[in-house]
C-alpha positions as CSV (number, residue, x, y, z in Angstrom):
1,M,12.0,81.5,36.3
2,T,9.3,84.0,35.7
3,D,8.8,87.1,37.9
4,A,5.5,85.6,39.1
5,Y,7.3,82.5,40.3
6,Q,9.9,84.5,42.1
7,D,7.2,86.6,43.8
8,I,5.4,83.5,45.2
9,K,8.7,82.0,46.3
10,S,9.4,85.1,48.4
11,K,6.0,84.8,50.1
12,L,6.3,81.1,51.0
13,Q,7.6,81.7,54.5
14,G,6.6,81.9,58.1
15,S,3.7,80.1,59.7
16,I,1.5,78.4,57.1
17,T,-1.6,76.7,58.3
18,A,-2.7,73.4,56.8
19,L,-6.3,74.3,57.5
20,V,-9.0,71.8,58.5
21,T,-12.1,71.6,56.3
22,P,-15.0,72.4,58.7
23,M,-18.0,70.2,58.2
24,K,-21.5,70.1,59.5
25,A,-22.7,67.2,61.7
26,D,-23.9,65.4,58.5
27,G,-20.4,65.7,56.9
28,A,-21.3,68.4,54.4
29,V,-18.6,71.1,54.0
30,D,-19.5,74.1,56.2
31,Y,-18.5,77.1,54.1
32,D,-19.7,79.6,56.6
33,A,-17.4,78.1,59.2
34,L,-14.6,77.9,56.7
35,A,-14.9,81.7,56.0
36,K,-14.7,82.4,59.7
37,L,-11.6,80.2,60.1
38,I,-9.9,81.9,57.2
39,D,-10.6,85.4,58.5
40,W,-9.4,84.4,62.0
41,Q,-6.2,82.8,60.7
42,I,-5.3,85.9,58.7
43,A,-6.2,88.2,61.6
44,E,-4.0,86.2,63.9
45,G,-1.0,86.7,61.6
46,T,-0.8,83.4,59.6
47,H,1.4,84.1,56.6
48,A,-0.2,81.6,54.1
49,L,-3.0,79.0,54.0
50,V,-3.1,75.4,52.7
51,A,-6.5,74.4,51.3
52,V,-7.5,70.7,51.2
53,G,-4.2,69.3,52.4
54,T,-4.0,66.2,54.5
55,T,-5.3,68.1,57.5
56,G,-8.1,69.3,55.2
57,E,-9.3,65.7,54.7
58,S,-8.4,65.8,51.0
59,A,-8.7,62.0,50.9
60,T,-12.4,62.0,51.7
61,L,-13.6,64.9,49.5
62,S,-15.0,64.2,46.1
63,M,-13.2,65.7,43.1
64,E,-16.0,68.3,42.8
65,E,-15.9,69.2,46.5
66,H,-12.1,69.4,46.4
67,V,-12.1,71.9,43.6
68,E,-15.0,73.9,45.1
69,V,-13.2,74.3,48.4
70,I,-10.1,75.6,46.6
71,R,-12.3,78.0,44.7
72,F,-13.9,79.2,47.9
73,F,-10.5,79.6,49.6
74,V,-9.1,81.8,46.8
75,K,-12.2,83.9,46.5
76,H,-12.6,84.5,50.3
77,V,-8.9,85.1,51.0
78,G,-8.9,87.7,48.2
79,G,-5.2,88.0,47.9
80,R,-4.6,88.8,51.6
81,V,-2.2,85.8,51.9
82,P,-1.0,83.1,49.5
83,V,-3.3,80.1,49.0
84,I,-1.5,76.8,48.5
85,A,-3.9,74.2,47.1
86,G,-3.4,70.5,47.9
87,T,-3.7,68.8,44.5
88,G,-1.7,65.6,45.0
89,A,-2.9,62.1,44.1
90,N,-1.5,58.7,43.6
91,N,-3.0,58.8,40.1
92,T,-0.9,61.1,38.0
93,L,-3.8,62.1,35.6
94,E,-6.0,62.9,38.6
95,A,-3.2,65.1,40.1
96,I,-2.9,66.9,36.8
97,E,-6.6,67.5,36.7
98,L,-6.7,68.8,40.2
99,T,-3.7,71.0,39.7
100,A,-5.2,72.5,36.5
101,A,-8.4,73.2,38.4
102,A,-6.3,74.9,41.2
103,K,-4.6,77.1,38.6
104,D,-8.0,78.0,37.0
105,A,-9.3,78.9,40.5
106,G,-6.4,81.3,41.1
107,A,-4.4,79.4,43.7
108,D,-0.9,80.7,44.2
109,C,0.9,77.3,44.4
110,A,0.0,73.6,44.2
111,L,1.0,71.2,47.0
112,L,1.7,67.8,45.6
113,V,2.0,64.9,48.0
114,A,4.2,62.0,46.9
115,P,2.1,59.4,45.2
116,Y,0.9,57.1,48.0
117,Y,-0.1,53.4,48.1
118,N,1.2,52.5,44.7
119,K,4.8,52.4,46.1
120,P,6.5,53.8,43.0
121,T,10.2,53.7,42.5
122,Q,12.3,56.9,42.6
123,E,12.1,56.9,38.8
124,G,8.3,56.6,39.0
125,I,8.2,59.5,41.5
126,Y,10.3,61.6,39.3
127,Q,8.2,60.9,36.2
128,H,5.0,61.6,38.2
129,Y,6.1,65.1,39.2
130,K,7.7,65.8,35.9
131,A,4.4,65.0,34.1
132,I,2.4,67.4,36.4
133,S,5.1,70.1,36.0
134,E,4.9,69.9,32.2
135,A,1.1,69.7,32.1
136,V,0.3,72.7,34.4
137,D,2.2,76.0,34.2
138,M,1.9,77.1,37.8
139,P,4.1,77.1,40.9
140,Q,4.3,73.7,42.4
141,M,5.6,72.3,45.8
142,L,6.8,68.8,46.4
143,Y,5.5,67.2,49.6
144,N,7.4,64.4,51.3
145,V,5.5,62.7,54.2
146,P,6.7,59.0,54.2
147,G,4.8,58.3,57.5
148,R,1.5,58.6,55.6
149,T,2.4,57.8,52.0
150,V,4.8,54.8,52.5
151,V,7.0,56.3,49.9
152,D,10.0,58.6,50.4
153,I,11.2,61.2,47.9
154,S,15.0,60.8,48.0
155,Q,17.2,63.8,48.1
156,E,18.6,62.7,44.7
157,T,15.1,62.8,43.2
158,V,14.5,66.2,44.7
159,E,17.7,67.4,43.1
160,R,16.6,66.0,39.7
161,L,13.2,67.8,40.0
162,M,14.5,71.2,41.2
163,V,15.6,72.1,37.7
164,L,12.1,72.1,36.5
165,P,11.1,75.8,36.4
166,N,7.8,75.6,38.1
167,I,8.8,73.4,41.0
168,I,9.7,76.0,43.5
169,A,9.5,74.5,47.0
170,I,9.4,71.3,49.0
171,K,7.5,70.5,52.2
172,D,9.7,68.2,54.3
173,A,7.5,66.2,56.7
174,T,10.0,63.5,57.4
175,G,10.4,64.6,61.0
176,S,14.2,64.3,60.7
177,V,16.3,67.3,61.5
178,E,19.3,65.6,60.0
179,R,17.6,64.9,56.7
180,G,16.1,68.4,56.6
181,V,19.4,70.0,57.1
182,A,21.0,67.9,54.4
183,L,18.1,68.8,52.1
184,I,18.5,72.5,52.8
185,K,22.2,72.3,52.0
186,A,21.6,70.4,48.8
187,V,18.6,72.3,47.3
188,G,18.1,75.4,49.4
189,E,19.5,77.8,46.8
190,H,17.0,76.5,44.3
191,L,13.9,75.6,46.3
192,V,12.1,77.0,49.3
193,V,12.4,74.4,52.0
194,L,9.5,74.4,54.4
195,S,9.1,72.1,57.4
196,G,5.9,70.0,57.5
197,D,6.6,68.8,61.0
198,D,5.7,71.1,64.0
199,P,8.1,69.5,66.6
200,T,11.2,70.0,64.4
201,A,10.3,73.1,62.5
202,L,12.0,75.7,64.7
203,E,15.2,73.8,64.5
204,L,15.1,73.6,60.7
205,I,14.6,77.4,60.5
206,K,17.9,77.7,62.2
207,H,19.5,75.8,59.3
208,G,17.8,77.8,56.6
209,A,14.2,76.5,56.2
210,K,11.8,79.4,55.4
211,G,8.8,78.4,57.4
212,N,6.5,75.7,58.6
213,I,3.3,74.2,57.2
214,S,1.5,73.5,60.5
215,V,-1.2,71.5,62.2
216,T,-0.8,73.3,65.5
217,S,-1.4,76.7,63.9
218,N,-5.0,75.6,63.3
219,I,-5.7,76.3,67.0
220,A,-2.8,78.6,68.0
221,P,-2.2,80.8,64.9
222,K,-1.0,83.9,66.7
223,A,1.6,82.1,68.8
224,M,2.9,80.1,65.8
225,S,3.0,83.2,63.5
226,Q,5.0,85.1,66.2
227,V,7.4,82.2,66.6
228,F,8.3,82.0,63.0
229,E,8.4,85.7,62.4
230,L,10.9,86.0,65.3
231,A,12.9,82.9,64.1
232,L,13.2,84.3,60.5
233,A,14.4,87.6,62.0
234,G,17.1,85.6,63.9
235,D,15.6,86.1,67.4
236,F,15.6,82.5,68.4
237,E,15.6,83.2,72.1
238,Q,12.3,85.1,72.0
239,A,10.9,82.6,69.5
240,A,11.7,79.7,71.8
241,Q,10.0,81.5,74.7
242,I,6.7,81.8,72.8
243,H,7.1,78.3,71.3
244,D,7.4,76.9,74.9
245,T,3.7,78.0,75.5
246,V,2.4,75.9,72.7
247,K,4.9,73.2,71.9
248,H,3.0,70.6,73.9
249,L,0.3,70.9,71.3
250,H,2.6,69.3,68.6
251,K,2.3,66.0,70.4
252,D,-1.2,66.3,71.8
253,L,-2.8,67.1,68.4
254,F,-1.6,63.7,67.3
255,C,-3.0,61.7,70.2
256,E,-5.2,60.2,67.5
257,S,-5.2,60.4,63.7
258,S,-5.0,64.0,62.5
259,P,-7.2,66.0,62.0
260,Q,-9.4,64.3,64.6
261,P,-7.8,66.1,67.6
262,A,-7.5,69.5,65.8
263,K,-11.2,69.4,64.8
264,Y,-12.2,68.5,68.4
265,A,-10.1,71.4,69.7
266,L,-11.6,73.9,67.3
267,Y,-15.1,72.6,68.2
268,K,-14.3,73.1,71.9
269,M,-13.1,76.7,71.0
270,G,-16.5,77.4,69.4
271,M,-15.0,77.6,65.9
272,I,-16.5,74.7,64.0
273,D,-19.3,72.1,64.2
274,K,-18.9,68.5,65.1
275,G,-18.3,67.2,61.6
276,I,-15.8,64.7,60.2
277,R,-15.9,62.0,57.5
278,L,-15.4,58.3,57.7
279,P,-13.0,56.5,58.0
280,L,-12.0,59.3,60.4
281,V,-14.3,59.5,63.4
282,W,-14.9,62.1,66.2
283,L,-12.2,62.1,68.9
284,S,-12.7,59.4,71.4
285,L,-13.9,60.0,74.9
286,D,-10.5,58.7,76.2
287,S,-8.6,61.3,74.2
288,Q,-10.9,64.3,74.7
289,P,-9.4,65.1,78.2
290,I,-5.9,65.2,76.6
291,I,-7.0,68.0,74.2
292,D,-9.1,69.7,76.9
293,A,-5.9,69.9,79.1
294,A,-3.7,70.9,76.2
295,L,-6.1,73.8,75.3
296,A,-6.2,75.0,79.0
297,K,-2.4,74.8,79.2
298,A,-2.1,77.0,76.1
299,N,-4.8,79.4,77.4
300,L,-6.9,78.7,74.3
301,L,-10.2,78.1,76.1
């Protein structure tokens, strides 16, 4: 493994925000708001940022927009924190193209969601990731989120993939502590294991996970960065005390399909405009009081 890969591995830790992609009321990407969000996240202590992940509405951005948002992220962050670019697709050639574009843009790592909808076998999943790894020489992170993709990267497949030199990490969004612990035991010496599930992330840190790729940190970045800094330092008592002030958000921000609640919350906080793209819609009137109450409880209004 190259020194550059080792360097980024050491930086993939703490609170990592899967940032929303702010949009104007007509659905156009709002780059001014994106710049403000990036600056706020970094000022609040966020340790790394994910551009155009699931929370960033990657599924509804065009290829050109997807690449442009990654370029904007890298340029605006300016090396202050690592930029992880969401470049996954269920079309292997498209994933290769996006990953190559992320490398050209200067992203620090590519985040590759398991190929959704096609329902590939484990061999198909392995060959998908192997092809991307061989095609693009940059640090790459596996992303297992079966609740969205309807496919599940088995631990055995992860173990096959971890020997590829540029696959350096995995985002485990299964939501299962038991599975996460087993994964850490099996691959933790080779891959950085990050939680992708806010409710179980702190528990996984206790077992050796290095951080959390978070939805909640979109709206509570300071608290989440403090929680994971303390946890990584071994101070789980203080981490839990801070976590208690925001942990209700983990549930409330999924009262409807994400990122609908997170975008509404950021709008209420004065951070973004009222923009989202179909088939996602603005948070319903029935759910808005849930987020209003959650923000008030967390002292975010």
